[in-house]
CHARMM-style PDB file with segment names, atoms N, HN, CA, C and O in Angstrom:
ATOM      1  N   MET     1     200.879 -12.838-130.252  1.00  0.00      PROA
ATOM      2  CA  MET     1     198.853 -12.521-129.899  1.00  0.00      PROA
ATOM      3  C   MET     1     198.499 -14.315-130.228  1.00  0.00      PROA
ATOM      4  O   MET     1     198.438 -14.902-131.309  1.00  0.00      PROA
ATOM      5  N   SER     2     198.345 -14.747-129.048  1.00  0.00      PROA
ATOM      6  HN  SER     2     198.395 -14.270-128.171  1.00  0.00      PROA
ATOM      7  CA  SER     2     197.444 -15.425-128.038  1.00  0.00      PROA
ATOM      8  C   SER     2     196.185 -15.961-129.665  1.00  0.00      PROA
ATOM      9  O   SER     2     196.257 -15.134-130.573  1.00  0.00      PROA
ATOM     10  N   SER     3     195.303 -17.040-129.918  1.00  0.00      PROA
ATOM     11  HN  SER     3     195.245 -17.712-129.180  1.00  0.00      PROA
ATOM     12  CA  SER     3     194.284 -17.295-130.448  1.00  0.00      PROA
ATOM     13  C   SER     3     193.212 -16.732-129.402  1.00  0.00      PROA
ATOM     14  O   SER     3     192.203 -16.161-129.815  1.00  0.00      PROA
ATOM     15  N   SER     4     193.517 -16.953-127.695  1.00  0.00      PROA
ATOM     16  HN  SER     4     194.337 -17.417-127.360  1.00  0.00      PROA
ATOM     17  CA  SER     4     192.083 -16.320-127.238  1.00  0.00      PROA
ATOM     18  C   SER     4     192.351 -14.646-127.196  1.00  0.00      PROA
ATOM     19  O   SER     4     191.500 -13.951-126.643  1.00  0.00      PROA
ATOM     20  N   ALA     5     193.523 -14.029-127.778  1.00  0.00      PROA
ATOM     21  HN  ALA     5     194.215 -14.594-128.228  1.00  0.00      PROA
ATOM     22  CA  ALA     5     193.187 -12.628-127.663  1.00  0.00      PROA
ATOM     23  C   ALA     5     192.115 -12.508-128.900  1.00  0.00      PROA
ATOM     24  O   ALA     5     191.007 -11.976-128.965  1.00  0.00      PROA
ATOM     25  N   VAL     6     192.903 -13.221-129.849  1.00  0.00      PROA
ATOM     26  HN  VAL     6     193.804 -13.654-129.797  1.00  0.00      PROA
ATOM     27  CA  VAL     6     192.091 -13.002-131.077  1.00  0.00      PROA
ATOM     28  C   VAL     6     190.625 -13.387-131.488  1.00  0.00      PROA
ATOM     29  O   VAL     6     189.905 -12.684-132.196  1.00  0.00      PROA
ATOM     30  N   SER     7     190.150 -15.067-130.738  1.00  0.00      PROA
ATOM     31  HN  SER     7     190.735 -15.638-130.162  1.00  0.00      PROA
ATOM     32  CA  SER     7     188.856 -14.585-130.653  1.00  0.00      PROA
ATOM     33  C   SER     7     187.780 -13.864-129.647  1.00  0.00      PROA
ATOM     34  O   SER     7     186.555 -13.942-129.553  1.00  0.00      PROA
ATOM     35  N   THR     8     188.970 -12.990-128.803  1.00  0.00      PROA
ATOM     36  HN  THR     8     189.965 -12.927-128.878  1.00  0.00      PROA
ATOM     37  CA  THR     8     187.878 -12.135-127.915  1.00  0.00      PROA
ATOM     38  C   THR     8     187.638 -10.993-128.591  1.00  0.00      PROA
ATOM     39  O   THR     8     186.460 -10.742-128.336  1.00  0.00      PROA
ATOM     40  N   ALA     9     188.300  -9.678-129.706  1.00  0.00      PROA
ATOM     41  HN  ALA     9     189.257  -9.882-129.912  1.00  0.00      PROA
ATOM     42  CA  ALA     9     188.196  -9.287-130.591  1.00  0.00      PROA
ATOM     43  C   ALA     9     187.333  -9.587-131.617  1.00  0.00      PROA
ATOM     44  O   ALA     9     186.601  -8.770-132.176  1.00  0.00      PROA
ATOM     45  N   LEU    10     187.433 -10.944-131.905  1.00  0.00      PROA
ATOM     46  HN  LEU    10     188.028 -11.608-131.451  1.00  0.00      PROA
ATOM     47  CA  LEU    10     186.957 -11.032-132.824  1.00  0.00      PROA
ATOM     48  C   LEU    10     185.151 -10.741-132.685  1.00  0.00      PROA
ATOM     49  O   LEU    10     184.305 -10.223-133.413  1.00  0.00      PROA
ATOM     50  N   GLY    11     185.153 -11.556-130.994  1.00  0.00      PROA
ATOM     51  HN  GLY    11     185.841 -11.977-130.403  1.00  0.00      PROA
ATOM     52  CA  GLY    11     183.942 -11.898-130.898  1.00  0.00      PROA
ATOM     53  C   GLY    11     183.105 -10.580-130.500  1.00  0.00      PROA
ATOM     54  O   GLY    11     181.898 -10.467-130.714  1.00  0.00      PROA
ATOM     55  N   GLY    12     183.977  -9.517-129.842  1.00  0.00      PROA
ATOM     56  HN  GLY    12     184.957  -9.609-129.668  1.00  0.00      PROA
ATOM     57  CA  GLY    12     183.817  -7.987-129.376  1.00  0.00      PROA
ATOM     58  C   GLY    12     183.126  -7.190-130.775  1.00  0.00      PROA
ATOM     59  O   GLY    12     182.102  -6.509-130.833  1.00  0.00      PROA
ATOM     60  N   VAL    13     184.144  -7.572-131.907  1.00  0.00      PROA
ATOM     61  HN  VAL    13     184.976  -8.125-131.860  1.00  0.00      PROA
ATOM     62  CA  VAL    13     183.646  -6.759-132.499  1.00  0.00      PROA
ATOM     63  C   VAL    13     182.380  -6.957-133.558  1.00  0.00      PROA
ATOM     64  O   VAL    13     181.704  -6.093-134.117  1.00  0.00      PROA
ATOM     65  N   THR    14     182.326  -7.983-133.612  1.00  0.00      PROA
ATOM     66  HN  THR    14     182.876  -8.685-133.159  1.00  0.00      PROA
ATOM     67  CA  THR    14     181.254  -9.223-134.340  1.00  0.00      PROA
ATOM     68  C   THR    14     180.148  -8.626-133.376  1.00  0.00      PROA
ATOM     69  O   THR    14     179.274  -8.111-134.073  1.00  0.00      PROA
ATOM     70  N   GLY    15     179.761  -8.464-131.493  1.00  0.00      PROA
ATOM     71  HN  GLY    15     180.472  -8.882-130.927  1.00  0.00      PROA
ATOM     72  CA  GLY    15     178.442  -8.661-130.770  1.00  0.00      PROA
ATOM     73  C   GLY    15     178.451  -6.884-130.548  1.00  0.00      PROA
ATOM     74  O   GLY    15     177.539  -6.309-129.954  1.00  0.00      PROA
ATOM     75  N   GLY    16     179.901  -6.019-131.262  1.00  0.00      PROA
ATOM     76  HN  GLY    16     180.642  -6.486-131.744  1.00  0.00      PROA
ATOM     77  CA  GLY    16     179.381  -4.619-131.115  1.00  0.00      PROA
ATOM     78  C   GLY    16     178.455  -3.624-133.087  1.00  0.00      PROA
ATOM     79  O   GLY    16     178.020  -2.537-133.466  1.00  0.00      PROA
ATOM     80  N   LEU    17     178.689  -5.009-133.591  1.00  0.00      PROA
ATOM     81  HN  LEU    17     179.042  -5.892-133.283  1.00  0.00      PROA
ATOM     82  CA  LEU    17     178.528  -4.970-134.966  1.00  0.00      PROA
ATOM     83  C   LEU    17     176.728  -5.421-135.364  1.00  0.00      PROA
ATOM     84  O   LEU    17     175.968  -4.924-136.195  1.00  0.00      PROA
ATOM     85  N   GLY    18     176.561  -6.299-134.594  1.00  0.00      PROA
ATOM     86  HN  GLY    18     177.178  -6.703-133.919  1.00  0.00      PROA
ATOM     87  CA  GLY    18     175.114  -7.042-133.486  1.00  0.00      PROA
ATOM     88  C   GLY    18     174.424  -6.401-133.088  1.00  0.00      PROA
ATOM     89  O   GLY    18     173.276  -6.831-133.206  1.00  0.00      PROA
ATOM     90  N   VAL    19     174.525  -5.252-132.498  1.00  0.00      PROA
ATOM     91  HN  VAL    19     175.458  -4.903-132.402  1.00  0.00      PROA
ATOM     92  CA  VAL    19     173.693  -4.338-131.088  1.00  0.00      PROA
ATOM     93  C   VAL    19     173.831  -2.725-132.762  1.00  0.00      PROA
ATOM     94  O   VAL    19     172.889  -2.003-133.089  1.00  0.00      PROA
ATOM     95  N   ALA    20     174.944  -2.704-133.252  1.00  0.00      PROA
ATOM     96  HN  ALA    20     175.709  -3.290-132.986  1.00  0.00      PROA
ATOM     97  CA  ALA    20     174.409  -1.376-133.623  1.00  0.00      PROA
ATOM     98  C   ALA    20     173.381  -1.043-134.674  1.00  0.00      PROA
ATOM     99  O   ALA    20     172.681  -0.054-134.890  1.00  0.00      PROA
ATOM    100  N   ALA    21     173.574  -2.486-135.385  1.00  0.00      PROA
ATOM    101  HN  ALA    21     174.143  -3.289-135.210  1.00  0.00      PROA
ATOM    102  CA  ALA    21     172.925  -2.917-136.625  1.00  0.00      PROA
ATOM    103  C   ALA    21     171.029  -3.193-135.922  1.00  0.00      PROA
ATOM    104  O   ALA    21     170.012  -2.808-136.500  1.00  0.00      PROA
ATOM    105  N   VAL    22     171.078  -3.821-134.804  1.00  0.00      PROA
ATOM    106  HN  VAL    22     171.904  -4.134-134.335  1.00  0.00      PROA
ATOM    107  CA  VAL    22     169.696  -4.683-134.418  1.00  0.00      PROA
ATOM    108  C   VAL    22     169.297  -3.931-132.796  1.00  0.00      PROA
ATOM    109  O   VAL    22     168.429  -4.464-132.106  1.00  0.00      PROA
ATOM    110  N   GLY    23     169.657  -3.308-132.554  1.00  0.00      PROA
ATOM    111  HN  GLY    23     170.362  -2.874-133.115  1.00  0.00      PROA
ATOM    112  CA  GLY    23     170.213  -3.194-131.339  1.00  0.00      PROA
ATOM    113  C   GLY    23     170.055  -3.988-130.289  1.00  0.00      PROA
ATOM    114  O   GLY    23     169.713  -5.167-130.371  1.00  0.00      PROA
ATOM    115  N   LEU    24     170.365  -3.207-128.952  1.00  0.00      PROA
ATOM    116  HN  LEU    24     170.643  -2.249-128.886  1.00  0.00      PROA
ATOM    117  CA  LEU    24     170.587  -4.406-127.908  1.00  0.00      PROA
ATOM    118  C   LEU    24     169.871  -5.650-127.541  1.00  0.00      PROA
ATOM    119  O   LEU    24     170.163  -6.814-127.268  1.00  0.00      PROA
ATOM    120  N   LEU    25     168.631  -4.792-127.666  1.00  0.00      PROA
ATOM    121  HN  LEU    25     168.394  -3.846-127.888  1.00  0.00      PROA
ATOM    122  CA  LEU    25     167.293  -5.542-126.802  1.00  0.00      PROA
ATOM    123  C   LEU    25     166.667  -7.148-127.469  1.00  0.00      PROA
ATOM    124  O   LEU    25     166.019  -8.063-126.962  1.00  0.00      PROA
ATOM    125  N   HSD    26     167.508  -6.797-129.470  1.00  0.00      PROA
ATOM    126  HN  HSD    26     168.035  -6.053-129.882  1.00  0.00      PROA
ATOM    127  CA  HSD    26     167.113  -7.771-130.288  1.00  0.00      PROA
ATOM    128  C   HSD    26     167.970  -8.741-130.653  1.00  0.00      PROA
ATOM    129  O   HSD    26     167.769  -9.834-131.182  1.00  0.00      PROA
ATOM    130  N   VAL    27     169.444  -7.927-130.126  1.00  0.00      PROA
ATOM    131  HN  VAL    27     169.607  -7.039-129.696  1.00  0.00      PROA
ATOM    132  CA  VAL    27     170.426  -8.913-130.373  1.00  0.00      PROA
ATOM    133  C   VAL    27     170.417 -10.360-130.220  1.00  0.00      PROA
ATOM    134  O   VAL    27     170.669 -11.291-130.985  1.00  0.00      PROA
ATOM    135  N   PHE    28     169.995 -10.260-128.818  1.00  0.00      PROA
ATOM    136  HN  PHE    28     169.790  -9.504-128.197  1.00  0.00      PROA
ATOM    137  CA  PHE    28     169.605 -11.689-127.837  1.00  0.00      PROA
ATOM    138  C   PHE    28     168.687 -12.800-128.495  1.00  0.00      PROA
ATOM    139  O   PHE    28     168.945 -13.987-128.299  1.00  0.00      PROA
ATOM    140  N   TRP    29     167.392 -12.329-129.439  1.00  0.00      PROA
ATOM    141  HN  TRP    29     167.182 -11.364-129.598  1.00  0.00      PROA
ATOM    142  CA  TRP    29     166.848 -13.337-130.366  1.00  0.00      PROA
ATOM    143  C   TRP    29     167.456 -14.221-131.846  1.00  0.00      PROA
ATOM    144  O   TRP    29     166.840 -14.910-132.660  1.00  0.00      PROA
ATOM    145  N   PHE    30     169.071 -13.809-131.745  1.00  0.00      PROA
ATOM    146  HN  PHE    30     169.571 -13.250-131.084  1.00  0.00      PROA
ATOM    147  CA  PHE    30     170.032 -14.521-133.061  1.00  0.00      PROA
ATOM    148  C   PHE    30     170.079 -16.098-132.388  1.00  0.00      PROA
ATOM    149  O   PHE    30     169.673 -17.106-132.966  1.00  0.00      PROA
ATOM    150  N   PRO    31     170.788 -16.039-130.776  1.00  0.00      PROA
ATOM    151  CA  PRO    31     170.798 -17.141-130.065  1.00  0.00      PROA
ATOM    152  C   PRO    31     169.769 -18.079-130.126  1.00  0.00      PROA
ATOM    153  O   PRO    31     169.626 -19.162-130.693  1.00  0.00      PROA
ATOM    154  N   ALA    32     168.993 -17.281-129.290  1.00  0.00      PROA
ATOM    155  HN  ALA    32     169.109 -16.401-128.829  1.00  0.00      PROA
ATOM    156  CA  ALA    32     167.706 -18.106-128.974  1.00  0.00      PROA
ATOM    157  C   ALA    32     167.034 -18.741-130.310  1.00  0.00      PROA
ATOM    158  O   ALA    32     166.624 -19.894-130.172  1.00  0.00      PROA
ATOM    159  N   VAL    33     166.877 -18.174-131.511  1.00  0.00      PROA
ATOM    160  HN  VAL    33     167.209 -17.238-131.624  1.00  0.00      PROA
ATOM    161  CA  VAL    33     166.494 -18.882-132.732  1.00  0.00      PROA
ATOM    162  C   VAL    33     167.609 -20.043-132.825  1.00  0.00      PROA
ATOM    163  O   VAL    33     167.151 -21.101-132.393  1.00  0.00      PROA
ATOM    164  N   PHE    34     168.759 -20.131-133.205  1.00  0.00      PROA
ATOM    165  HN  PHE    34     169.132 -19.271-133.556  1.00  0.00      PROA
ATOM    166  CA  PHE    34     169.646 -20.246-133.848  1.00  0.00      PROA
ATOM    167  C   PHE    34     169.721 -22.026-132.598  1.00  0.00      PROA
ATOM    168  O   PHE    34     169.918 -23.230-132.764  1.00  0.00      PROA
ATOM    169  N   SER    35     169.465 -21.221-131.624  1.00  0.00      PROA
ATOM    170  HN  SER    35     169.305 -20.244-131.490  1.00  0.00      PROA
ATOM    171  CA  SER    35     169.381 -22.877-130.588  1.00  0.00      PROA
ATOM    172  C   SER    35     168.301 -24.128-130.782  1.00  0.00      PROA
ATOM    173  O   SER    35     168.213 -25.339-130.578  1.00  0.00      PROA
ATOM    174  N   ALA    36     167.480 -22.924-131.358  1.00  0.00      PROA
ATOM    175  HN  ALA    36     167.552 -21.940-131.524  1.00  0.00      PROA
ATOM    176  CA  ALA    36     165.695 -24.019-131.158  1.00  0.00      PROA
ATOM    177  C   ALA    36     165.677 -24.566-132.835  1.00  0.00      PROA
ATOM    178  O   ALA    36     165.203 -25.665-133.121  1.00  0.00      PROA
ATOM    179  N   LEU    37     166.092 -23.907-133.576  1.00  0.00      PROA
ATOM    180  HN  LEU    37     166.477 -23.014-133.344  1.00  0.00      PROA
ATOM    181  CA  LEU    37     167.145 -24.613-134.742  1.00  0.00      PROA
ATOM    182  C   LEU    37     167.371 -26.272-134.794  1.00  0.00      PROA
ATOM    183  O   LEU    37     167.012 -27.255-135.444  1.00  0.00      PROA
ATOM    184  N   ALA    38     168.516 -25.765-133.252  1.00  0.00      PROA
ATOM    185  HN  ALA    38     168.807 -24.967-132.725  1.00  0.00      PROA
ATOM    186  CA  ALA    38     169.546 -26.610-133.526  1.00  0.00      PROA
ATOM    187  C   ALA    38     168.930 -27.628-132.657  1.00  0.00      PROA
ATOM    188  O   ALA    38     169.468 -28.735-132.614  1.00  0.00      PROA
ATOM    189  N   VAL    39     167.569 -27.332-131.758  1.00  0.00      PROA
ATOM    190  HN  VAL    39     167.132 -26.433-131.792  1.00  0.00      PROA
ATOM    191  CA  VAL    39     166.781 -28.392-130.668  1.00  0.00      PROA
ATOM    192  C   VAL    39     166.241 -28.957-132.134  1.00  0.00      PROA
ATOM    193  O   VAL    39     166.929 -29.856-132.617  1.00  0.00      PROA
ATOM    194  N   LEU    40     164.939 -28.472-132.984  1.00  0.00      PROA
ATOM    195  HN  LEU    40     164.379 -27.742-132.592  1.00  0.00      PROA
ATOM    196  CA  LEU    40     164.216 -29.152-133.537  1.00  0.00      PROA
ATOM    197  C   LEU    40     165.170 -29.946-134.995  1.00  0.00      PROA
ATOM    198  O   LEU    40     164.691 -30.351-136.054  1.00  0.00      PROA
ATOM    199  N   GLY    41     166.084 -29.953-134.711  1.00  0.00      PROA
ATOM    200  HN  GLY    41     166.473 -29.624-133.850  1.00  0.00      PROA
ATOM    201  CA  GLY    41     167.045 -30.639-135.577  1.00  0.00      PROA
ATOM    202  C   GLY    41     167.549 -31.716-135.265  1.00  0.00      PROA
ATOM    203  O   GLY    41     167.868 -32.709-135.918  1.00  0.00      PROA
ATOM    204  N   LEU    42     167.599 -31.459-134.239  1.00  0.00      PROA
ATOM    205  HN  LEU    42     167.340 -30.652-133.709  1.00  0.00      PROA
ATOM    206  CA  LEU    42     168.222 -32.881-133.259  1.00  0.00      PROA
ATOM    207  C   LEU    42     167.562 -34.125-132.744  1.00  0.00      PROA
ATOM    208  O   LEU    42     167.852 -35.230-132.286  1.00  0.00      PROA
ATOM    209  N   ALA    43     166.246 -33.182-133.137  1.00  0.00      PROA
ATOM    210  HN  ALA    43     166.011 -32.284-133.509  1.00  0.00      PROA
ATOM    211  CA  ALA    43     164.566 -34.037-132.798  1.00  0.00      PROA
ATOM    212  C   ALA    43     164.131 -34.173-133.884  1.00  0.00      PROA
ATOM    213  O   ALA    43     162.914 -34.364-133.893  1.00  0.00      PROA
ATOM    214  N   ALA    44     164.881 -34.148-135.375  1.00  0.00      PROA
ATOM    215  HN  ALA    44     165.869 -33.993-135.368  1.00  0.00      PROA
ATOM    216  CA  ALA    44     164.574 -34.509-136.086  1.00  0.00      PROA
ATOM    217  C   ALA    44     165.022 -36.027-136.465  1.00  0.00      PROA
ATOM    218  O   ALA    44     164.482 -37.067-136.840  1.00  0.00      PROA
ATOM    219  N   MET    45     166.861 -35.352-136.016  1.00  0.00      PROA
ATOM    220  HN  MET    45     167.300 -34.506-135.711  1.00  0.00      PROA
ATOM    221  CA  MET    45     167.820 -36.991-136.607  1.00  0.00      PROA
ATOM    222  C   MET    45     167.329 -37.995-135.168  1.00  0.00      PROA
ATOM    223  O   MET    45     167.846 -39.106-135.282  1.00  0.00      PROA
ATOM    224  N   ALA    46     166.719 -37.911-134.242  1.00  0.00      PROA
ATOM    225  HN  ALA    46     166.299 -37.008-134.149  1.00  0.00      PROA
ATOM    226  CA  ALA    46     166.572 -38.986-133.230  1.00  0.00      PROA
ATOM    227  C   ALA    46     165.511 -39.850-134.038  1.00  0.00      PROA
ATOM    228  O   ALA    46     165.649 -41.051-134.268  1.00  0.00      PROA
ATOM    229  N   ARG    47     164.366 -39.023-134.461  1.00  0.00      PROA
ATOM    230  HN  ARG    47     164.254 -38.047-134.274  1.00  0.00      PROA
ATOM    231  CA  ARG    47     163.103 -39.551-134.486  1.00  0.00      PROA
ATOM    232  C   ARG    47     163.833 -40.496-136.427  1.00  0.00      PROA
ATOM    233  O   ARG    47     163.173 -41.347-137.024  1.00  0.00      PROA
ATOM    234  N   SER    48     164.885 -40.095-136.795  1.00  0.00      PROA
ATOM    235  HN  SER    48     165.421 -39.404-136.310  1.00  0.00      PROA
ATOM    236  CA  SER    48     165.015 -40.696-138.132  1.00  0.00      PROA
ATOM    237  C   SER    48     166.122 -41.875-137.462  1.00  0.00      PROA
ATOM    238  O   SER    48     165.959 -42.891-138.138  1.00  0.00      PROA
ATOM    239  N   GLY    49     166.729 -42.020-136.850  1.00  0.00      PROA
ATOM    240  HN  GLY    49     166.861 -41.195-136.302  1.00  0.00      PROA
ATOM    241  CA  GLY    49     166.937 -42.938-136.039  1.00  0.00      PROA
ATOM    242  C   GLY    49     168.947 -42.613-137.268  1.00  0.00      PROA
ATOM    243  O   GLY    49     169.666 -43.356-137.935  1.00  0.00      PROA
ATOM    244  N   ARG    50     168.968 -41.293-136.931  1.00  0.00      PROA
ATOM    245  HN  ARG    50     168.384 -40.690-136.389  1.00  0.00      PROA
ATOM    246  CA  ARG    50     170.157 -41.282-138.385  1.00  0.00      PROA
ATOM    247  C   ARG    50     171.645 -40.852-137.026  1.00  0.00      PROA
ATOM    248  O   ARG    50     172.788 -40.965-137.470  1.00  0.00      PROA
ATOM    249  N   VAL    51     171.492 -40.407-135.525  1.00  0.00      PROA
ATOM    250  HN  VAL    51     170.563 -40.315-135.165  1.00  0.00      PROA
ATOM    251  CA  VAL    51     172.305 -39.898-134.603  1.00  0.00      PROA
ATOM    252  C   VAL    51     173.114 -41.058-134.070  1.00  0.00      PROA
ATOM    253  O   VAL    51     172.585 -41.688-133.154  1.00  0.00      PROA
ATOM    254  N   LEU    52     174.276 -41.438-134.475  1.00  0.00      PROA
ATOM    255  HN  LEU    52     174.706 -40.926-135.219  1.00  0.00      PROA
ATOM    256  CA  LEU    52     175.381 -41.855-134.009  1.00  0.00      PROA
ATOM    257  C   LEU    52     175.686 -42.233-132.336  1.00  0.00      PROA
ATOM    258  O   LEU    52     176.032 -41.692-131.285  1.00  0.00      PROA
ATOM    259  N   SER    53     175.362 -43.340-132.807  1.00  0.00      PROA
ATOM    260  HN  SER    53     175.082 -43.780-133.660  1.00  0.00      PROA
ATOM    261  CA  SER    53     175.569 -44.171-131.178  1.00  0.00      PROA
ATOM    262  C   SER    53     177.039 -43.618-130.574  1.00  0.00      PROA
ATOM    263  OT1 SER    53     177.444 -44.012-129.480  1.00  0.00      PROA
TER     264      SER     53
END
């Protein structure tokens, strides 16, 4: 079994559990919130000068 098959299966199970827990329409908020937090973190790092060039 290849690693891509395992990752696909784990992603499907995780997505299925997420949809079962919060519903299909709300499951898309999680990546949106995590992306927004990442943008804020990167912006803070850029302002402090701690980003490696």
